[in-house]
C-alpha positions as CSV (number, residue, x, y, z in Angstrom):
1,X,-0.3,-20.9,-20.7
2,X,-3.6,-19.3,-19.7
3,X,-3.7,-17.4,-16.4
4,X,-7.0,-16.3,-15.0
5,X,-7.2,-13.6,-12.4
6,X,-10.0,-13.7,-9.8
7,X,-10.9,-10.4,-8.4
8,X,-13.8,-8.5,-6.8
9,X,-13.6,-5.1,-8.5
10,X,-15.4,-6.0,-11.7
11,X,-12.6,-5.0,-14.0
12,X,-8.8,-5.4,-14.1
13,X,-8.3,-1.6,-14.4
14,X,-9.9,-1.2,-11.0
15,X,-7.7,-3.7,-9.2
16,X,-4.5,-2.8,-7.4
17,X,-1.3,-1.9,-9.3
18,X,0.5,-5.2,-8.3
19,X,-2.4,-7.1,-9.9
20,X,-2.4,-4.9,-13.0
21,X,1.4,-5.3,-13.5
22,X,1.1,-9.1,-13.2
23,X,-1.8,-9.1,-15.6
24,X,-0.2,-6.8,-18.2
25,X,3.5,-7.8,-18.1
26,X,3.9,-11.4,-17.0
27,X,4.2,-14.3,-19.4
28,X,1.1,-16.1,-20.6
29,X,-2.4,-15.2,-21.8
30,X,-4.2,-13.4,-19.0
31,X,-7.9,-13.0,-18.4
32,X,-10.0,-11.7,-15.5
33,X,-13.2,-12.9,-13.8
34,X,-15.2,-11.9,-10.8
35,X,-15.0,-14.0,-7.7
36,X,-18.6,-15.1,-8.2
37,X,-18.3,-15.9,-11.9
38,X,-18.0,-19.4,-13.4
39,X,-14.3,-20.0,-13.9
40,X,-12.9,-19.6,-17.4
41,X,-10.8,-22.6,-18.5
42,X,-7.2,-21.8,-17.5
43,X,-4.0,-23.5,-16.5
44,X,-3.4,-21.2,-13.5
45,X,-5.8,-19.1,-11.4
46,X,-4.6,-16.2,-9.3
47,X,-7.0,-15.4,-6.5
48,X,-6.5,-11.8,-5.3
49,X,-7.3,-11.9,-1.6
50,X,-8.4,-8.8,0.2
51,X,-9.9,-8.1,3.6
52,X,-13.4,-7.1,2.6
53,X,-15.5,-9.3,4.8
54,X,-18.5,-9.4,2.5
55,X,-16.5,-11.8,0.2
56,X,-15.9,-14.4,3.0
57,X,-16.1,-17.3,3.0
58,X,-16.2,-17.2,-0.8
59,X,-12.5,-16.4,-1.2
60,X,-11.4,-19.1,1.3
61,X,-13.7,-21.7,-0.2
62,X,-13.0,-21.0,-3.9
63,X,-12.6,-24.3,-5.7
64,X,-10.1,-24.6,-8.6
65,X,-11.2,-26.6,-11.7
66,X,-9.7,-30.0,-12.0
67,X,-6.2,-30.1,-13.4
68,X,-5.5,-26.5,-12.8
69,X,-3.2,-24.7,-10.2
70,X,-4.3,-22.0,-7.8
71,X,-2.3,-19.1,-6.4
72,X,-3.6,-17.0,-3.5
73,X,-2.0,-13.6,-3.6
74,X,-2.4,-11.9,-0.1
75,X,-2.9,-8.2,-0.6
76,X,-4.4,-7.4,2.8
77,X,-4.2,-8.1,6.5
78,X,-6.6,-10.0,8.6
79,X,-9.3,-11.3,8.2
80,X,-7.9,-11.9,4.7
81,X,-6.8,-15.5,4.2
82,X,-5.8,-17.7,1.3
83,X,-8.1,-20.2,-0.4
84,X,-8.0,-23.7,1.2
85,X,-7.2,-25.3,-2.2
86,X,-4.2,-23.0,-2.9
87,X,-1.1,-24.7,-4.5
88,X,1.0,-21.6,-3.7
89,X,0.4,-18.7,-1.4
90,X,2.2,-15.4,-2.2
91,X,3.0,-12.7,0.3
92,X,4.5,-9.3,-0.7
93,X,6.8,-8.6,2.2
94,X,8.9,-10.8,4.5
95,X,7.0,-9.2,7.4
96,X,3.7,-10.7,6.2
97,X,5.3,-14.0,5.3
98,X,6.5,-14.2,8.9
99,X,3.1,-13.2,10.3
100,X,1.2,-15.9,8.4
101,X,3.7,-18.5,9.5
102,X,3.9,-17.5,13.2
103,X,0.2,-16.8,13.8
104,X,-1.5,-19.3,11.4
105,X,1.2,-21.8,10.4
106,X,0.7,-20.9,6.8
107,X,3.7,-21.3,4.5
108,X,4.1,-18.8,1.7
109,X,6.5,-17.6,-1.0
110,X,7.5,-13.9,-0.8
111,X,7.6,-11.8,-3.9
112,X,7.9,-8.1,-3.3
113,X,5.4,-5.8,-4.8
114,X,6.7,-3.4,-7.4
115,X,6.3,0.0,-8.9
116,X,6.6,1.5,-12.4
117,X,9.4,3.9,-11.7
118,X,9.2,5.6,-15.1
119,X,5.8,7.0,-14.1
120,X,7.4,8.9,-11.2
121,X,10.9,9.8,-12.4
122,X,9.9,13.3,-13.5
123,X,8.3,14.3,-10.2
124,X,9.6,17.7,-9.0
125,X,9.6,18.1,-5.2
126,X,10.0,21.6,-3.8
127,X,12.0,21.0,-0.7
128,X,11.7,24.7,0.1
129,X,8.0,24.3,0.9
130,X,6.7,23.1,4.3
131,X,3.7,21.0,3.3
132,X,3.2,17.5,4.7
133,X,0.5,15.0,3.9
134,X,-0.5,11.6,2.6
135,X,-2.7,9.7,0.1
136,X,-5.4,7.8,2.0
137,X,-9.0,6.9,2.2
138,X,-10.9,8.3,5.3
139,X,-10.9,4.9,6.8
140,X,-10.8,3.8,10.5
141,X,-7.4,2.7,11.4
142,X,-5.5,4.7,8.8
143,X,-5.3,7.7,11.2
144,X,-4.0,7.5,14.8
145,X,-6.4,8.2,17.6
146,X,-4.3,11.2,18.5
147,X,-4.1,12.5,15.0
148,X,-6.2,15.7,15.5
149,X,-4.5,16.6,18.8
150,X,-1.1,16.0,17.2
151,X,-1.8,18.2,14.1
152,X,-3.1,21.0,16.4
153,X,0.2,20.9,18.3
154,X,2.3,20.8,15.2
155,X,0.5,23.7,13.5
156,X,0.1,25.6,16.8
157,X,-3.6,26.0,16.0
158,X,-6.8,25.6,17.8
159,X,-9.8,23.8,16.3
160,X,-11.5,27.1,15.8
161,X,-8.6,28.1,13.5
162,X,-8.8,25.0,11.4
163,X,-11.4,23.7,9.0
164,X,-12.9,20.4,10.2
165,X,-14.2,18.1,7.4
166,X,-16.6,15.4,8.3
167,X,-16.9,12.2,6.3
168,X,-20.4,11.0,6.9
169,X,-19.8,7.5,5.6
170,X,-17.1,6.6,8.1
171,X,-18.1,9.3,10.6
172,X,-14.5,10.4,11.0
173,X,-13.4,14.0,11.5
174,X,-10.0,15.3,10.5
175,X,-8.3,18.7,10.7
176,X,-7.3,20.3,7.5
177,X,-4.9,23.2,6.9
178,X,-3.1,24.7,3.9
179,X,0.2,23.2,5.2
180,X,-1.3,19.7,5.3
181,X,-2.6,17.8,2.3
182,X,-4.9,14.8,2.6
183,X,-5.6,13.3,-0.8
184,X,-8.3,10.8,-1.8
185,X,-10.3,10.0,-4.8
186,X,-7.4,9.5,-7.3
187,X,-7.9,6.5,-9.5
188,X,-5.5,3.7,-8.7
189,X,-3.8,3.8,-12.1
190,X,-3.9,7.6,-12.6
191,X,-0.1,8.0,-12.0
192,X,0.0,11.5,-13.5
193,X,-2.6,12.7,-10.9
194,X,-0.6,11.1,-8.1
195,X,2.6,12.7,-9.2
196,X,0.8,16.1,-9.5
197,X,-0.6,15.9,-5.9
198,X,2.5,14.4,-4.3
199,X,4.6,17.1,-5.9
200,X,2.6,19.6,-3.8
201,X,4.1,18.2,-0.7
202,X,7.6,18.3,0.8
203,X,7.1,15.6,3.5
204,X,5.1,12.4,3.3
205,X,3.7,10.9,6.5
206,X,1.9,7.8,7.7
207,X,0.5,7.6,11.2
208,X,-1.8,4.6,11.4
209,X,-3.7,3.8,14.6
210,X,-2.4,1.0,16.7
211,X,-5.5,0.3,18.7
212,X,-8.5,-2.0,18.1
213,X,-9.2,-0.5,14.7
214,X,-5.7,-0.6,13.4
215,X,-5.3,-1.0,9.7
216,X,-2.2,-3.1,9.2
217,X,-0.6,-2.8,5.8
218,X,1.0,-5.7,4.0
219,X,3.1,-3.5,1.7
220,X,1.8,0.1,1.3
221,X,2.0,1.1,-2.3
222,X,1.2,4.8,-1.5
223,X,4.3,5.1,0.6
224,X,6.4,3.6,-2.2
225,X,4.9,6.0,-4.8
226,X,5.9,8.9,-2.5
227,X,9.4,7.5,-2.2
228,X,9.7,7.2,-6.0
229,X,8.8,10.9,-6.3
230,X,11.6,11.8,-3.9
231,X,9.5,12.7,-0.8
232,X,11.1,12.3,2.6
233,X,9.1,9.6,4.5
234,X,8.1,9.8,8.2
235,X,6.0,7.1,9.7
236,X,4.8,6.0,13.1
237,X,5.7,2.3,13.2
238,X,3.2,0.9,15.6
239,X,2.0,-2.3,14.0
240,X,3.4,-1.5,10.5
241,X,6.2,-4.0,10.2
242,X,5.6,-4.4,6.4
243,X,5.6,-0.6,5.8
244,X,8.9,-0.4,7.8
245,X,10.4,-3.1,5.7
246,X,9.6,-1.2,2.5
247,X,11.1,2.0,3.8
248,X,14.2,0.3,5.1
249,X,16.9,2.8,6.2
250,X,15.6,5.5,3.8
251,X,13.1,7.2,6.0
252,X,12.4,8.3,9.6
253,X,10.6,5.5,11.6
254,X,9.2,6.4,15.0
255,X,8.3,3.9,17.7
256,X,6.6,6.6,19.8
257,X,3.8,8.9,18.9
258,X,5.4,11.9,20.7
259,X,8.6,11.2,18.8
260,X,6.7,11.2,15.5
261,X,5.3,14.6,16.3
262,X,8.8,15.9,17.3
263,X,10.4,14.5,14.1
264,X,7.7,16.1,11.9
265,X,8.4,19.5,13.5
266,X,12.1,18.9,12.9
267,X,11.5,18.1,9.2
268,X,9.3,21.2,8.8
269,X,12.0,23.3,10.2
270,X,15.0,21.8,8.3
271,X,15.1,22.1,4.5
272,X,18.4,20.2,4.2
273,X,16.9,17.2,6.0
274,X,13.9,17.2,3.8
275,X,16.1,17.0,0.7
276,X,18.5,14.4,2.3
277,X,15.7,12.0,3.2
278,X,13.9,12.7,-0.1
279,X,16.9,11.5,-2.1
280,X,17.4,8.5,0.1
281,X,13.8,7.5,-0.4
282,X,14.0,7.9,-4.2
283,X,17.1,5.7,-4.3
284,X,15.4,3.1,-2.1
285,X,12.4,3.0,-4.4
286,X,14.6,1.6,-7.2
287,X,14.8,-1.7,-5.2
288,X,11.1,-2.2,-5.9
289,X,11.2,-1.7,-9.7
290,X,8.3,-3.7,-11.1
291,X,10.6,-5.4,-13.6
292,X,12.2,-7.3,-10.7
293,X,8.7,-8.4,-9.5
294,X,7.7,-9.5,-13.0
295,X,10.9,-11.7,-13.3
296,X,10.1,-13.5,-10.1
297,X,6.4,-14.0,-11.1
298,X,7.5,-15.4,-14.5
299,X,9.7,-18.0,-12.8
300,X,6.8,-18.9,-10.5
301,X,4.2,-19.2,-13.3
302,X,6.6,-21.2,-15.5
303,X,7.3,-23.6,-12.7
304,X,3.7,-24.2,-11.9
305,X,3.0,-25.2,-15.6
């Protein structure tokens, strides 16, 4: 069985971890081509669908070779959509399976994303420290509109006392402070670097915007990686149904931005709560062991052949 992955990053090592796990661990002989390449002969094609609009309508209109089967794997939110010729559409949370059905009448099969727990099992979180943060690109929608105001309130600082870093590409400004870590630039499969940076925190937060620029996650691997390290998780729910599903009952989920600020202050002031929620998160991460994901993908691929 030959399985050809269709991506847009130019190399499998630059694709997301879910893609890499399927490529490296699932049954069959796997190869990789760019979305714009001529298809290599294969039994099954897996189209990895992301929201980058420069690849539309090429993703949606991708034509499978005669006699083959096509899987569209939905990694991102709108405007990401499956190819019209898809034989199977895969979503990676029930929240996104429901969204595709209710909003677009698209049926899909849900297979949770997974994580290589062994890469994170030796992370050492210092629950005595009072450092919160996240791993994120400086991208519109990944930070709430009230982010700066909230951080100022939490740290009891004025803008003059903080260092403001400007990202010219996205023209976004975020406050920085020694008690807050904002990490970017780590290669997607550099697990050691992720563990090293995550271990410098004692609280992991996500506070996406919920306005017109909202970035709606379909899974959120970065949160799961933090959970696997044993970091307590605090999120502002907003539109993040999929992220909430991944966290389950193992983190603090706030429906109100003022409540998010209050809960972050509480965690900063309560060492026992940090350790309690950290251990809950680490246990919850086991549910998403990549081996469970691979088993389900193997069943799917065998069935299609």
